[in-house]
Structure formats: structure tokens, C-alpha cells
C-alpha positions in Angstrom: -6.2 -9.3 13.4 -7.1 -12.0 10.9 -7.6 -11.2 7.2 -11.0 -12.5 5.9 -11.0 -14.7 2.8 -12.5 -11.8 0.7 -11.2 -8.5 2.2 -13.4 -5.6 1.4 -11.6 -2.4 0.8 -12.0 1.1 -0.5 -9.3 2.9 -2.5 -9.2 6.7 -2.9 -7.4 8.6 -5.6 -7.7 12.1 -7.0 -8.7 12.7 -10.6 -6.9 15.0 -13.0 -7.3 18.6 -11.9 -6.4 22.2 -12.9 -3.1 23.4 -11.4 -4.4 26.8 -10.4 -4.4 27.5 -6.6 -7.6 26.4 -4.8 -8.9 24.5 -7.9 -11.6 21.8 -7.2 -10.1 18.3 -7.3 -12.4 15.3 -7.8 -11.9 12.5 -5.3 -12.8 9.0 -6.3 -13.4 6.1 -3.9 -13.8 2.6 -5.3 -15.0 -0.3 -3.2 -13.8 -3.8 -4.0 -14.4 -7.2 -2.5 -10.9 -8.7 -3.1 -10.2 -7.4 -6.6 -13.9 -7.2 -7.7 -15.5 -3.8 -8.2 -18.5 -3.4 -5.8 -19.2 0.3 -5.4 -18.2 3.9 -5.8 -18.2 7.2 -3.9 -17.3 10.6 -5.3 -16.3 13.8 -3.6 -13.9 16.8 -3.9 -11.1 18.6 -2.2 -9.2 21.8 -3.0 -5.8 21.8 -4.6 -3.2 22.2 -1.7 -6.1 22.7 0.7 -6.9 21.2 4.1 -10.0 19.1 3.8 -8.6 15.7 2.5 -9.1 14.0 5.8 -12.6 15.3 6.5 -13.7 14.6 2.9 -12.7 10.9 3.0 -14.4 10.7 6.4 -17.6 12.4 5.1 -17.8 10.0 2.1 -17.8 7.0 4.4 -19.3 7.9 7.8 -23.0 7.1 7.9 -22.9 5.5 4.5 -23.5 1.9 3.5 -19.9 1.0 2.8 -18.0 1.8 6.0 -19.5 -1.1 8.1 -18.4 -3.6 5.3 -14.8 -2.4 5.0 -11.7 -4.0 6.4 -9.2 -1.5 5.1 -9.1 2.1 3.7 -6.4 2.7 1.0 -5.2 6.1 -0.2 -3.1 6.7 -3.3 -0.4 8.5 -1.4 -0.7 10.6 1.7 -2.1 13.7 -0.1 -4.7 14.6 -2.8 -4.8 17.5 -5.1 -1.1 18.4 -4.8 -0.5 18.7 -1.0 -3.9 18.4 0.6 -2.3 16.1 3.2 -4.4 13.4 5.0 -4.1 13.2 8.7 -3.7 9.4 8.7 -4.0 8.8 12.5 -7.1 11.0 12.7 -8.7 9.3 9.7 -8.0 5.8 11.2 -9.5 6.9 14.5 -12.6 8.5 13.0 -13.3 5.5 10.7 -12.2 2.9 13.2 -10.5 1.1 10.3 -6.9 0.6 9.3 -5.9 3.4 6.9 -3.0 2.9 4.5 -1.3 5.4 2.2 0.1 3.3 -0.7 3.0 4.7 -2.8 4.4 3.3 -6.0 7.9 3.8 -4.8 9.9 5.4 -1.9 9.3 9.1 -2.1 12.1 11.6 -2.3 11.5 13.1 1.1 13.9 16.0 0.5 12.1 17.0 -2.7 8.7 16.7 -1.0 9.9 19.0 1.8 11.3 21.5 -0.7 8.0 21.6 -2.5 6.0 22.0 0.7 8.1 25.0 1.7 6.5 27.0 -1.1 3.0 26.5 0.4 1.3 28.2 3.3 1.6 26.5 6.7 4.5 24.3 5.4 5.3 23.1 9.0 1.8 21.9 9.6 1.9 19.9 6.3 5.2 18.4 7.3 3.9 17.5 10.7 1.0 15.6 9.1 3.5 13.7 6.9 5.5 12.7 10.0 2.4 11.7 12.0 1.5 9.2 9.2 4.3 7.1 10.6 7.3 5.3 9.0 7.3 4.3 5.4 7.4 0.5 5.1 8.6 -1.5 2.2 7.2 -5.0 2.6 6.0 -7.6 0.1 6.8 -5.4 -2.8 4.6 -2.6 -1.5 5.6 0.8 -0.1 3.2 2.3 2.4 2.4 4.1 5.6 -0.2 2.7 8.0 -2.3 3.6 11.0 -4.5 1.1 12.8 -2.8 -2.2 11.8 0.5 -4.0 11.8 2.7 -3.5 8.6 3.0 -7.2 8.1 -0.8 -7.6 8.1 -1.1 -4.7 5.6 1.5 -6.2 3.3 -0.5 -9.5 3.2 -3.7 -7.7 2.6 -2.2 -5.6 -0.2 -1.0 -8.8 -1.9 -4.5 -10.3 -1.8 -6.0 -7.0 -3.1 -3.7 -6.8 -6.1 -4.3 -8.5 -9.5 -0.9 -7.7 -11.0 2.0 -5.4 -10.3 2.1 -3.4 -7.0 -1.1 -1.3 -7.1 -4.2 -2.7 -5.3 -7.1 -3.1 -7.7 -9.3 -0.6 -5.8 -6.6 2.1 -6.3 -6.1 1.2 -9.9 -9.8 1.4 -10.6 -10.2 4.7 -8.8 -7.4 6.2 -10.9 -8.9 4.9 -14.2 -12.5 6.0 -13.3 -11.4 9.4 -12.2 -9.4 10.0 -15.4 -12.2 8.8 -17.6 -14.8 11.0 -16.0 -12.7 14.1 -16.1 -10.9 13.7 -19.4 -13.2 11.4 -21.4 -10.9 8.4 -21.3 -8.8 6.5 -18.8 -5.2 7.3 -18.6 -2.3 4.9 -19.4 -0.8 4.8 -15.9 -2.9 3.3 -13.2 
């Protein structure tokens, strides 16, 4: 698969949310052509719920952005705590490569320990495993379904202005924080 000169991507991140069980969690999707902002979608999931995959799909399927996209980026594999995305299912439903981008290699032992405190822990762990191996390429840490890791690393490099966070994810984080708290947060 060849990467176009100006890859079009959407980056999803959750916005700040209340820590109580079942709380509504805003979900922000920012569309970028390369590193230039081009559009926005807004949805919600539940804290530690089960609808992350279907909500991302709902925000894209039948909408104007999906046919334009080359890649779908997620800020991590879960939103709202541990509302885990079924990455293979999402890539299949959208017919697009889907990538869970992480800032660093996760402490998998700590993640498993935290999951053990939630209902249906084994199902959540299964979703994490199904997402595939964690790759560290080109300065990026990610899991991918629907594309080769080397292609993804090259795409992420072209979608990133500075540092190791693609611009679509950085903007999703800033916008979500600003809408919910009144100002963007420091870390993006």
C-alpha cells in the first residue's frame, strides 16, 4: 500500500471525565490532511464500558469523512478507562487500517492488574491481545490492524509535526480538554 503525498487521517481521544462508574466520557475525533486540521466528530462512551468500537464506527460509517481517510488513529487501545476497542473488528468494519498509538510501552503487568478489578476482565484482556503485537518503530509505539507496521511508522512520521504524537491525536486531546474544562491541557 502506497502512502499518498497528503495522508488524510482521523485521530480519536477521550476528553476529561468523571471517575465514577458508568460516567459519560466525551470522545473526540479530529480529521487532518497531513498535519492540517480539516474536521471534527464528537461522540461519547461510558467509563469502563463496552461501546468504544461501535461508537468510533458510528461516528464514521455513513459520514462524509470515512471515504476520504487513509488511516484511523486511536490514542491508546481504550477510552474512558478500560472501554477497550476491538481493533481487528474496527479495521474490518471501516475497511481502513486502524492504529492504537501509545506514548510509551505500556506496563502490561500493571494493566492486567487494573483490569482484574473490572467486570469481565478476561474479555477485556482478550481484546487487548487481539489488537496484535506492540510495535516500536520510527520512534512510535503502536498496535495496528489492516496495514504493515513499517507503513504505519512512515505514516505516523508524516502525520507528526514534532515529538511522537501525530497531530490529529494532539488536536483531539487539546479540543476535548478545552470543551470539557474550559481550557486545553498542558500534555497533548
